[in-house]
C-alpha positions as CSV (number, residue, x, y, z in Angstrom):
1,X,-23.7,-13.2,17.4
2,X,-20.4,-13.9,14.7
3,X,-21.6,-13.6,11.2
4,X,-21.5,-16.7,9.4
5,X,-22.8,-18.0,5.7
6,X,-22.7,-14.3,4.2
7,X,-21.2,-12.8,0.8
8,X,-19.2,-9.7,2.4
9,X,-17.8,-7.4,-0.3
10,X,-14.8,-4.9,0.7
11,X,-14.2,-2.3,-1.3
12,X,-10.1,-1.2,-0.6
13,X,-10.2,-4.8,0.5
14,X,-6.2,-5.0,-0.5
15,X,-5.7,-2.6,2.1
16,X,-4.5,-2.3,5.8
17,X,-7.7,-2.2,7.7
18,X,-9.7,-4.1,4.6
19,X,-7.0,-7.2,4.7
20,X,-7.0,-7.0,8.6
21,X,-11.1,-7.1,8.9
22,X,-10.9,-9.8,5.9
23,X,-8.8,-12.8,8.1
24,X,-11.6,-12.0,11.1
25,X,-14.3,-13.3,8.6
26,X,-12.7,-15.2,6.3
27,X,-13.2,-18.7,8.0
28,X,-16.9,-18.5,8.3
29,X,-18.3,-16.2,5.0
30,X,-17.5,-15.5,1.1
31,X,-15.4,-12.7,1.1
32,X,-14.4,-10.4,-1.8
33,X,-12.0,-8.4,-2.0
34,X,-12.4,-5.1,-4.4
35,X,-9.0,-3.0,-4.9
36,X,-7.0,-1.2,-7.9
37,X,-3.9,-2.3,-5.3
38,X,-3.1,1.5,-5.0
39,X,-2.0,0.2,-1.3
40,X,-1.6,-3.5,-1.8
41,X,-1.4,-5.4,2.1
42,X,-2.9,-8.3,0.1
43,X,-0.3,-9.9,-2.1
44,X,2.3,-12.4,-1.1
45,X,0.2,-13.1,2.2
46,X,-1.7,-15.9,3.2
47,X,-5.4,-14.3,3.2
48,X,-4.7,-14.4,-0.6
49,X,-5.2,-18.0,-0.7
50,X,-7.7,-18.7,1.5
51,X,-10.5,-20.6,-0.3
52,X,-13.2,-18.1,0.7
53,X,-11.4,-15.4,-0.3
54,X,-11.3,-14.0,-3.9
55,X,-9.5,-10.7,-5.0
56,X,-11.3,-8.6,-7.9
57,X,-9.1,-6.4,-9.3
58,X,-11.3,-2.8,-9.9
59,X,-11.5,0.6,-9.4
60,X,-14.5,2.3,-7.3
61,X,-14.9,4.7,-10.0
62,X,-15.9,1.9,-12.3
63,X,-19.7,1.8,-11.4
64,X,-20.0,-1.1,-14.0
65,X,-17.5,-3.1,-12.1
66,X,-18.5,-2.1,-8.6
67,X,-22.2,-3.1,-9.4
68,X,-21.1,-6.5,-10.8
69,X,-19.0,-7.3,-7.9
70,X,-21.9,-6.1,-5.2
71,X,-24.4,-8.9,-6.6
72,X,-25.9,-11.0,-4.2
73,X,-23.5,-9.4,-1.2
74,X,-25.3,-9.7,2.0
75,X,-23.0,-7.0,3.6
76,X,-20.7,-4.2,1.6
77,X,-17.8,-2.8,3.4
78,X,-16.7,0.5,1.6
79,X,-13.1,1.2,2.8
80,X,-11.7,2.8,-0.8
81,X,-10.2,6.1,-0.1
82,X,-7.5,8.4,-0.9
83,X,-5.6,9.0,2.7
84,X,-2.8,10.0,4.0
85,X,-1.4,14.0,4.1
86,X,1.2,13.4,1.2
87,X,-1.1,12.2,-0.8
88,X,-3.9,14.1,-0.4
89,X,-1.9,17.0,-1.1
90,X,-0.2,16.1,-4.1
91,X,-3.5,14.8,-5.8
92,X,-6.4,16.7,-3.9
93,X,-8.4,16.3,-7.6
94,X,-8.1,12.6,-7.4
95,X,-8.8,12.9,-4.0
96,X,-12.1,14.0,-4.4
97,X,-13.2,12.0,-7.1
98,X,-12.2,8.8,-5.5
99,X,-13.9,9.6,-2.1
100,X,-17.2,11.4,-3.6
101,X,-17.8,9.9,-6.6
102,X,-16.5,6.5,-5.4
103,X,-18.8,6.7,-2.4
104,X,-21.6,7.1,-4.4
105,X,-20.4,4.2,-7.0
106,X,-20.8,2.4,-3.7
107,X,-24.0,3.4,-2.4
108,X,-25.7,2.9,-6.2
109,X,-23.8,-0.3,-6.5
110,X,-25.7,-1.4,-3.1
111,X,-29.1,-0.3,-3.9
112,X,-28.9,-3.2,-7.3
113,X,-28.7,-5.8,-4.4
114,X,-30.7,-4.0,-1.9
115,X,-32.9,-7.7,-1.9
116,X,-29.7,-9.4,-0.2
117,X,-28.3,-6.7,1.3
118,X,-28.2,-6.6,5.2
119,X,-26.0,-3.9,6.0
120,X,-23.5,-1.2,4.3
121,X,-20.3,0.1,6.1
122,X,-19.5,3.5,5.0
123,X,-15.7,4.6,6.3
124,X,-15.9,8.5,6.9
125,X,-12.6,9.7,9.1
126,X,-12.0,11.4,12.4
127,X,-10.9,14.4,10.1
128,X,-14.0,15.7,10.2
129,X,-14.0,17.1,13.1
130,X,-11.4,19.9,12.0
131,X,-7.9,20.7,13.5
132,X,-8.9,20.8,17.5
133,X,-10.5,18.0,18.3
134,X,-11.2,17.2,22.4
135,X,-13.6,14.6,23.6
136,X,-15.6,14.9,20.4
137,X,-18.9,12.8,20.0
138,X,-21.1,12.0,17.0
139,X,-23.4,14.9,17.3
140,X,-20.7,17.8,17.8
141,X,-20.4,20.2,15.2
142,X,-17.9,19.0,11.9
143,X,-15.8,21.5,11.4
144,X,-13.1,22.0,8.2
145,X,-10.7,24.4,7.3
146,X,-10.5,27.3,5.0
147,X,-11.4,26.7,1.2
148,X,-8.4,26.8,-0.5
149,X,-6.2,24.7,2.1
150,X,-5.5,21.6,0.2
151,X,-5.2,19.9,3.3
152,X,-8.8,19.7,4.0
153,X,-9.7,18.1,0.8
154,X,-9.7,14.7,2.2
155,X,-11.8,15.8,5.2
156,X,-14.6,17.5,3.0
157,X,-14.7,14.6,0.5
158,X,-15.3,11.9,3.6
159,X,-17.9,14.3,5.3
160,X,-19.7,14.7,1.7
161,X,-19.6,10.9,1.5
162,X,-21.0,10.4,5.5
163,X,-24.0,12.7,4.3
164,X,-24.6,10.8,1.2
165,X,-24.8,7.8,2.5
166,X,-27.0,8.6,5.0
167,X,-29.4,10.5,2.8
168,X,-29.2,6.9,1.4
169,X,-30.5,5.3,4.4
170,X,-33.2,8.1,5.2
171,X,-34.7,8.5,1.8
172,X,-33.7,4.6,-0.3
173,X,-33.9,2.7,3.2
174,X,-30.2,1.0,2.5
175,X,-28.8,-0.4,5.8
176,X,-26.0,2.2,6.3
177,X,-23.4,2.4,9.0
178,X,-21.0,4.9,9.2
179,X,-17.8,4.6,11.1
180,X,-15.2,7.4,11.8
181,X,-11.7,5.7,12.9
182,X,-9.4,7.3,14.8
183,X,-5.5,7.2,13.9
184,X,-5.6,3.2,13.2
185,X,-1.9,1.9,13.3
186,X,-0.9,-1.8,13.9
187,X,0.6,-5.0,11.8
188,X,0.0,-5.0,8.0
189,X,-0.1,-0.8,7.9
190,X,1.2,0.7,4.6
191,X,1.3,4.0,3.3
192,X,1.9,6.9,5.3
193,X,1.3,7.8,9.3
194,X,3.9,8.7,11.8
195,X,3.9,5.2,13.3
196,X,5.5,3.7,10.5
197,X,7.5,6.4,9.6
198,X,9.0,6.1,13.1
199,X,9.1,2.3,13.6
200,X,10.8,2.5,10.2
201,X,13.4,4.9,11.1
202,X,14.1,3.0,14.0
203,X,14.5,-0.5,13.1
204,X,17.1,0.9,10.7
205,X,18.8,3.3,13.6
206,X,18.0,6.2,11.6
207,X,16.6,9.5,13.4
208,X,12.9,9.3,14.4
209,X,11.9,13.1,12.3
210,X,9.2,14.8,13.9
211,X,7.3,17.4,11.8
212,X,6.9,20.4,13.7
213,X,7.7,20.6,17.4
214,X,5.3,17.7,18.4
215,X,3.1,18.9,20.4
216,X,0.4,17.5,17.9
217,X,-1.9,15.4,19.9
218,X,-3.4,12.0,18.8
219,X,-5.5,9.0,20.4
220,X,-4.2,6.2,18.6
221,X,-6.1,2.9,17.9
222,X,-4.7,-0.6,17.5
223,X,-6.0,-2.4,14.5
224,X,-7.8,-5.5,16.3
225,X,-9.9,-2.5,18.1
226,X,-11.0,-1.2,15.0
227,X,-12.0,-4.2,13.3
228,X,-13.6,-5.0,16.5
229,X,-16.0,-1.9,16.3
230,X,-16.5,-2.7,12.7
231,X,-17.4,-6.0,13.4
232,X,-20.4,-4.3,16.0
233,X,-21.3,-2.3,13.2
234,X,-22.2,-5.2,10.9
235,X,-24.0,-7.2,13.2
236,X,-25.7,-5.1,15.8
237,X,-29.0,-4.1,14.9
238,X,-28.6,-0.7,16.7
239,X,-26.2,0.6,14.5
240,X,-28.0,1.1,11.3
241,X,-28.6,5.0,10.6
242,X,-25.9,5.8,13.0
243,X,-22.4,6.9,12.8
244,X,-19.8,6.3,15.2
245,X,-16.3,7.3,16.5
246,X,-14.2,3.8,16.5
247,X,-10.9,5.2,18.5
248,X,-9.2,4.5,22.2
249,X,-8.8,7.9,24.2
250,X,-6.8,6.3,26.9
251,X,-3.7,5.8,23.7
252,X,-3.5,9.6,23.8
253,X,0.1,11.0,23.4
254,X,2.0,14.0,21.8
255,X,3.4,12.8,18.7
256,X,7.0,13.7,20.5
257,X,5.9,10.9,23.3
258,X,5.0,9.0,20.9
259,X,8.5,9.0,18.9
260,X,10.0,8.4,22.4
261,X,7.7,5.2,23.1
262,X,8.8,4.1,19.7
263,X,12.7,4.6,20.6
264,X,12.4,2.5,24.0
265,X,10.5,-0.3,22.7
266,X,12.4,-0.5,19.5
267,X,15.8,-0.1,21.6
268,X,16.7,2.5,18.6
269,X,20.1,4.3,18.9
270,X,18.7,7.1,16.0
271,X,18.2,10.6,17.6
272,X,15.1,12.3,17.7
273,X,15.0,15.5,15.4
274,X,12.6,17.8,14.2
275,X,11.7,19.4,10.4
276,X,9.4,22.0,9.7
277,X,6.0,21.6,8.9
278,X,5.2,22.7,5.5
279,X,1.4,21.6,5.9
280,X,-1.7,22.5,8.0
281,X,-2.0,19.5,10.7
282,X,-4.3,18.5,13.6
283,X,-2.8,20.0,16.7
284,X,-5.6,17.7,18.5
285,X,-7.9,14.8,17.9
286,X,-9.2,12.5,20.9
287,X,-12.6,10.6,20.3
288,X,-15.6,10.5,23.0
289,X,-16.6,6.7,21.6
290,X,-19.7,6.6,24.5
291,X,-22.1,6.1,21.8
292,X,-20.6,3.3,20.3
293,X,-20.1,1.8,24.0
294,X,-23.9,2.4,25.1
295,X,-25.2,1.2,21.4
296,X,-22.8,-1.6,20.4
297,X,-20.9,-2.8,23.4
298,X,-17.6,-1.7,21.7
299,X,-14.2,-0.7,23.8
300,X,-11.0,-0.5,23.2
301,X,-8.6,-3.1,25.0
302,X,-5.1,-3.1,23.3
303,X,-3.1,-0.1,25.1
304,X,-0.5,1.9,22.9
305,X,2.7,0.3,24.5
306,X,1.3,-3.0,24.1
307,X,0.1,-2.5,20.6
308,X,3.7,-0.6,19.7
309,X,5.0,-3.4,20.7
310,X,3.1,-6.1,18.5
311,X,3.5,-3.6,15.3
312,X,7.4,-3.1,15.8
313,X,8.0,-6.8,16.1
314,X,5.8,-7.3,12.7
315,X,7.7,-4.8,10.9
316,X,11.0,-6.4,12.1
317,X,9.6,-9.7,10.7
318,X,9.0,-8.2,7.3
319,X,12.5,-7.1,6.9
320,X,13.8,-10.4,8.0
321,X,11.4,-12.1,5.0
322,X,12.2,-9.4,2.5
């Protein structure tokens, strides 16, 4: 049953996934978007002017502000984080602060309003599975790279946050659900990512540049499917205390194949080029979503080419509006 009449607080609510989720919930619920606008997918959109949506400027490192905004919440979605390889490599200290201390603050804020709280969603990441993640299920061993390799700062911080969230469930009774997104893309995406970079290059008739040899394998998740998984995690009674992979194994391709598809679908004239990879990369990432399917009824619905068509159309529309 869809959520109605709830007060839903989303940290990182001005981001890509946060705004997409808010659009699905805003007709029937009070939505509070808490964000410092580090990545802003909200400003200038219709969502910012909807009567049930309120934006609160703030940072998850500010416990007092987060506690204040969480008062009376029925649902807290903690999506705020530092993400993106380039950002993590440039700011590993900030990454650890925001992702670890920010998650601690979100959980503490949730505790203060536990008398109204029905569900807390904590965002983990598929990166907790390390460099080689084939058909990985939630119970598989999480593997992180060597200490000193900045590439893994993000994964370590998110894995710590996931352990922390489940400790708050087990010891303090918070109704926690963790989600592990697998390479989410779609209309509204901001920040980095291969799909955004390829599409923007394609519609500008610039070369589509691959870092490395293009043999890296990813399973891509359209944002509407990600939100479908989040809604199930917010509503389903069997979700509490669990972690769930949210992804689409059917949309698995190499990065080279991804570039070729975007070039074909967009009708781009730019060539596909290659540059040396200057950081440690994940070579293989494909989810097993059997647990989400069996417990929640989750199934990804949007196949890769369809999702790419919608995403390319959105980026083109943004160009005409700017």
